[in-house]
Structures are given as structure tokens and as C-alpha cells.
N, C-alpha and C positions, 0 to 999 in steps of 0.2 A: 455519638451513640444515636441510633434511630429509636424513636418512640412509637407506641401504639396510638391509635386514634385517627381522626380524619386527615392528619398530615403525615401518617406513617407511610413508609415505602413498603411495598410488597410486590410479589408476582401478579397479583390481581388476575381478573379475568376480562377479556375483551369479547365483545359480540362477535367480531369478525376482523380478520386481517388477511390481506392477500399479498403474495409475493410471486413473481416470476421473472425469469431471465433466460439468458442464452450464454453459453461459454464454448470457446473453442481453444484448442492448443494443437501445435504441430511442429513439424520440422520439414523445412524445404531445403533440398539438397541441390546445389547449382551445377553438379557434375553433368546432368543431362543436357544443360544448355551451354557446356563448354568451360565451366570454370571449376576445375578439380580442387577439392579440399575446402570449398566455401559452403557453409549452411547457416540457415536462419531458423532459431527456434522462437516460438512465440506462445503466449497465452493471452487471452482476452475475455473479459466477462462483463456483461451488462445486466443490471437488474432493476426492477421497478417493485416497489411495495407501497402499500397504503393501509392505513387504519384510521378510525375515527378516534381522536384523542379523547380519552375518558374525562379528562379535566376541562378542556376548553371546547369540545365538540368539533374542532377543526380537523380536516384530513390532513395527515402527515405520513411520512415514511416510518418504517419500523426502526427502532433504536439502532444507530450504528451500522445500518444495512449498507452493503456495498452497493454503490450506484454505477461506477465504472472503474475497471481496473485491468492492468495488464503489465506485461513483461515481454521483452524481446532480447535476444543475444545473437549477434552476427559474429560467427567465428571462422576463422581461416586458417586451417592446418596446412602449412606451406608443404607442398608435395616434395617427397624424397628428403625431408628434414625432419628433426624432432622439435621444430618451433611451431608455435601457434600464435596467432594475434586475435583479439577479440574486442568487441564494443557491444554495450547494451544499455538498457534502461528499464525503470519500472515506475509506475504510478498508480495509486489506489485512491479513489475518492469515495468517502463513506457519508451517510447521512448523519445528522446531529444526534448526539445522545441525550435524551431528554428524562428528566426526573420530575417529581411533583413541584419542586421549588427551583429547578435550574435547567439550563440548556447548555451543552457543551459541543464544540466542533473542533476536531483535530484535522489539520490539512497539511499536505505535502505540496510545495510549490517550487518550481514548475514541474520537476521530474528528477529522480535520482538516476545518474548515468555512471557508468564505468568503463574503462579501458584496461587491458591486460596484455601481457607478454607471457608466454609459457614455454618451457622447455621440458620435454617428456622424458628425458633420460639423463638425470644427474645422479650417477651411481644407482640406477634402478628406480629412482624416485622422480617425481614431477615438481619442478619449481615454478613459481608464478610470482610476478610482480604486478600488483593491480593498484590503479588509481581510481578511487571510488569518489563520487560526487563532482564529476569533472564539471558539470554545469551549475555548480554552487547552488543546489536546492536547499531550501530550508523548510523547518517545520513550524507551523502556526497553530495556536491554540487559542480559542475564544470561549469565554464562559460568561453567562448572564445568570445572576442569582436574584430571585424574586421574593417578595415577602407578602403574605405568608406563603403563597404558592405561585405558580407560573401565571395564574389568572389575576394576580394582584399587581402590586408596584414593583418596578425595577429597584432592587436594593444596591446592587453594584455590578460592574462589568469588568472583565479581566481580558486582556489581550496580551499574548506572548509570542515571541518569535525566536526560534533558535536556529542558528546557522552552524551546520556541522563543519563547514569548510572542507577542503580537500582531505582525504584520507589515503595514505600510502601503506599498502601491506605486502610484505614479503612472506611467502609461505613455501614450505617443502612437505610434500606428502608422499606416503608410500611406506615400505617396510626396509629397516636397515639391515 
């Protein structure tokens, strides 16, 4: 339970914070360059932010702000068939999450990737077999807790790593 007083958490007010960035997404179809059925979908976003930390006075990023992130999928719908193949990946890097008494960082390394095979007409439905986490990405969590606040002494540090391993899914979507 959080308490009131000088160590209490609250929304507070900042004198100033800035954030700017750029994002793009799109689809590139390869048919105009002679490869029928192949397309690339993508999203990419880059951001920058800064604020003067009200506790330490140091310049830092906004809590948990996206720094760099993106997704891509290369899909090949095999011409004159109901089959499709695909490959893709995603990765998002965020700034640390900061409280009065701690700092946390959640990271995904190196990237989550996937492969799939799809059939678009199984009794009018679409069947898909997908292998997720092909490159064996893992999630890492780091946390530092300070006493009495972040401008004090390090009380303890926590590091965790979680490996999802490969995940195989089989799905059937549509209407019976």
C-alpha cells in the first residue's frame, strides 16, 4: 500500500517534458517487379523523449516510452493455389520505468520471429500452422530498488530472464 507524504507516489506535475518521433507502415507488393503473390508488410516507429527527473534533476526519457519498435511480415501466396507461406518478426525497445524508489527495465532479446504455412480453403475455412519464436528470443527484466528513494542507496537488484522457447500453434478460422 502506498502512503502519503514525501515518499508517496502520485501523478505529480513536471515543468516540462518533450516527446517526438516518426512512424511508418506499409505494404510492398512484389508483383510489379515480377514476383506474383509476394508482399512485405512493415511498421517502424522511432521516438525520443526527455524530461528533467524531479527527484534527481538528471535528464531522462519518459517512463516506459517506446524508443524503437517495429514489425515485418513477408508473405507468399503461391499463385494458382490455396497455399501461403510467411515469415516475420517484431521487436520493441522501451525506456526504463522509474518510480520514486525503483527503476525497472523490460527487454526482449534479440527478436521474436515466426514462420507459417497456411491453407485458405479447408471446408471454407483457413488453416494455419505457425512456429513462433524461431530465433529463441527471450524476455529480460531488471529492477533496482533504492532506499529511501532513487537518490539514496541501492537496497537490492533483481535480474530475471525468461525463455519462451519455440511455440507451435495450429489454428482453423472461419465459419462452419
